N, C-alpha and C positions, 0 to 999 in steps of 0.2 A: 735692499729690495727683498720683500717677503716672498717666501716660496708659495707656489700655488697649493691650495688645500687639496689633499688627497680625496678623490671621489669615494663617498661612502656607499656601501651596498644596501640592499633591502633589509629591513628588520624581520626577516623570516625565521621561524623557529620550528624545530622538530628533528626527527631522526631519519637519516638515510641508511638503510641496512644494505650496504654495497657488497655485491659479489665481485670482489677485487680480482682482476686478472693477473696471471703470472707475468712478471716483468715490471709491474708498477709498484713503486715504493709507497708506503703509507702516507708520507708527507705529500708526495705528488698526487695521491688520490684525494686527499683533503683539499688541496689547491684546486683540483679539477672540479670537485663538487661545489666548492665555494664559488667558483667562476660560473658554473652552470646555473646555479640558483641566484647569482648576483647577491650573495648573502654578505652581511656585514661582519659575521663572526662564524668560525667553524673550528672543530677539533675532533679527534678520533678517540675511541675507547679501547685501546690495546693494539700495539703495533703488529703488523704482519710483514714478514720478510718479503723482498721482491720476488723470490723464487716460490713463495707460497701463494695460494689462491684462496678465495672464499670470503667469509664474513668479516667485514671491517665496518663496524657501526660508526657513523659520522654524525656528530651533533651540530646543528645550526642554531645560531642565535641563543635564545634563553635555554635551549636544551643543553648547552655546554655546561650549565650549572649542575646537570645530573650525570655528567660523565663518570665521576667516581663510583656511582652505584652500578654502572655497567661494567666498569673495569674490574670490580670485585666479583662479578658473576662467573659461574662455572662455564667452562668452554669445552667444546667437543671438536676433536680433530680426527681426520682420516689420513693416514700417512703410510708410505711404503719405505722399507729399509732395504738398501742394497748391501749384501754381505760381501766380505772379502777385501774391503778397502776402508781405511779410516782417512778422513780428509781434514785439513787444517780448520775449515769452517764448519765441519760436521754436516755439510750438505754438498750438493753438486758444484758449488761455486769455487771451492778451494782446491788446491793441488793435493794429490794423494801423499799421505805421510807414512802409512803402514799398510801392508798387504798380508793376505793369508789364503791358502788353498782350501782351507776347511770351510764347509758349509753346514749350518745347523739343521737338524731334523725338526719337524713340527713338534714332536714330543719334547725335545730339548728346549724349544722356545716356550712351549706352554708351561713346562716345569719352572721356568725362570720368572714368569709373569707375576706371581705373588710377591716376589721381592720388590717389584716396582708398583705395588698397589698399597694405598693407604698414605700415611705421612712418612715421607722419605727425605733424606738429605741428598741434594743435587748440586753439582758444580756447573754453573753456566758455561756456555761455549766461550772459547778465547775471543771469537769475533761476536761480541754481544754489546748491548748498550749499558751494561753494568758499569758503574763508576768506581774506579780504583784511584784513591788519592786525588779525587777531583777530575780525573780524566776518564773518558770512555774506554772500555776494554778494547773495542775494535780499533781505536786510534793507536793504542799501545801495541796491539798485535801487528798492525800494518807496518810498524817500525822495525819488525823483525824479531822482537823479543818474546819470551814466554811470560804470560801474565799470570800472576799468582792470585786466583780468584777463590775466595773462601766458599765452602759449601753453604747452601741455603736450604731451609725447610720448605718443602712444597707438598701439596696433597693431591693424590691421584685417586679418584673415586672408582674408576673402572678402566681396565686395559685389556683388550681382547685381540686375539689373532683371528683375522677374518679369512684370509686365504694366502696361498703361495702361488706366485705368478710363474709361468713357464721359464722366464729368465732367471728365476731363483729369488726374486724380491719377495719379501713378506709384507703383507698388508695388515695394518692394525687400525683399531679405533680406540681413542682415549677420551675420557672425561676427566678434566683436571681443574685445579684452582689457579688463582692468580700467581704469576711468576714462574710457572712450569715451562721449561724449555724442552720441546719435543726433540730437537737436535741433540741435546745432551742425553736424552733417553736412548736414542739410536746408538750413540757413541758408547754408552755404558753397557748396554745389552750386548753389543758386539764384542766388547772386551771380556765380559763374563762368559760369553759363549766360545771365546777363544778364536774368533774368526774376523773380528773387526766389522764395523758397519757405519753407514752414513745415510742421511735422509735422501731418498731419490725423488719423492714427491710429498707435498704436504698441502692439505686443504682444511680450512676451519669451517665447520658446518653449523655451529651454534655458539652464541655468546648470550648467556641468560640475561634478560628474559626473551631475547629474540630467537627466532627459529628460521628454518630454511624457507618457509612460505613467505617470509618477510623480505627475501632477497629482491634487489633491483640491480640491473646491470647498467654499465656506462652507456651502452647503446640505447636502452630504454629511456634513460634520462636525456640523452642528446636528442632523441626523437621528440620528446615532450617539450623541450626548451623553445621558447618563441624566438623567431629569427631576429637578428640584429637589424635595427632600423638604419637606413642609409642616412649619412650625415646631410643635413639640409644645406642648400646653397645659401650664399650670403643674402641676407634680407628675407629669407624664407622662415616660416614658423618651425619650431622644434618638432621632431618626430612624435607621433601619437604614443600614448601609453602602451607599454608592452604587457600582454596578458600572460602571466606566469601560472595561471590556475591549473593547467594540465600538468605542469611540472610539480607544483605544490601538492597535487593530489597523490603523489607518490611518497610523500613524507608520512612517517608515523608520528602521532602526537607525542609531545614531550612527556606526558604522564606515563606513556607505555614503558618507560625505563624504570619505573618505580613500583613494579609488581611486588618487590621485596618489602614494601612498607604498608602498614595499615592505611586505608583511605577514609577520609572524613568528607561527606557531602555537605556543602554549605548552601545557604540561601544567598541571593544576591546582596542582601543587606549585610550578612555576616562576612561575605567575601570582601566587600568594600572596607569593612572595619579592619580586616587582616591586611589588606593592601596598604593601609595607613599605619601598620605596625602594632595594632591592638590585638589583644587576646579575645577569644569568643568562647561561649559555652558550647560543648560538643553535644549535639542532640541526636536522638535516634535510639531505638531499642537495643541495637547491636553495637552501638558506638563504644569504643574502649574508653575507660576512665583514666588509664595510665599507658603511656608509650614513650620510650626514649626518643623515637623518631617516627613521624607519620607525615602524610601529605594531605593537603586539603584541596578539594576541587569544587567547582561550581559548574553544573551541567556538563560534567565530564572533563572540563578543562582545568589544568593545574593552576592553583593560586599560590600555594606556599608549601614549604617543608618546615616542620617544626616539631615540638614536643607536646604531649598531652599530659597535663598534671592536674590531678583532682578534678577531672572532667572539663578542663579548660585547654583549648588549643592555643599554644603560644608560638607565633611564627618566628622562624630564625632566618629563613631565606624566602623572599617574596619574588614572584614571577609576574612580569608585566603583561604577558599574553597567555 
């Protein structure tokens, strides 16, 4: 007996720039968004820990093809460090492993910041998704052992001390590249200052090319989703078409993820040729003659990502919508 075919979702495409709440995991957030949009495909561009809040860009449909471009974008976080304790997870979730009565002054903290600006070597947290001999570090750490994680090169463009809270927490803002662990930063600064430290709160405010004005909340999405149609009684017609237009209006177009690439505007005729896998001449006074990577659009909609060679756009990845 054959299994019933799994119901497929809508072929909706675009980006949801979710303001993820504290307590929700990234995988859970993707599942929630996929269900809300009844989408056939979804994925995120950069994990956020459950205890962190803020920007989690989620791609639907054809936009999942542009996820790597967002993952590589610069990120901005605002975070607070609680001094005096180091924890196994480098945040509030894990038990305390080291303590100190010392508390750093603002001058001591500011003097340390240049050490953590630019290209630095960083050891990821014990409880991280880094793979060690094929296994996730957090799985090995949960078994009770100490994981030997090699340091990695990361880039921090900016690190600022914003304020010191009455309870002694220091608030920072950081702009950093892919692979940077803010939890590791709190741990390492605490050790250098001789007082230990861990992340008390963490919020991601930007993932290039998206900004805070692009945020949408779970509540806004839920309010825009059309109500479920009641199941028809036997012999009755199927429920009427559900109108997702209000929800879909909260999506950003797929091309919004590709600000990092030169854009080539096409005619309808040229767009059709590219969709068939053919190269086309790049026209326009300001059109580049050479580019390792560029995107082609028609009336602002993404058609393909490809290369420009000798004035010809050669598609490598074509988009259906």
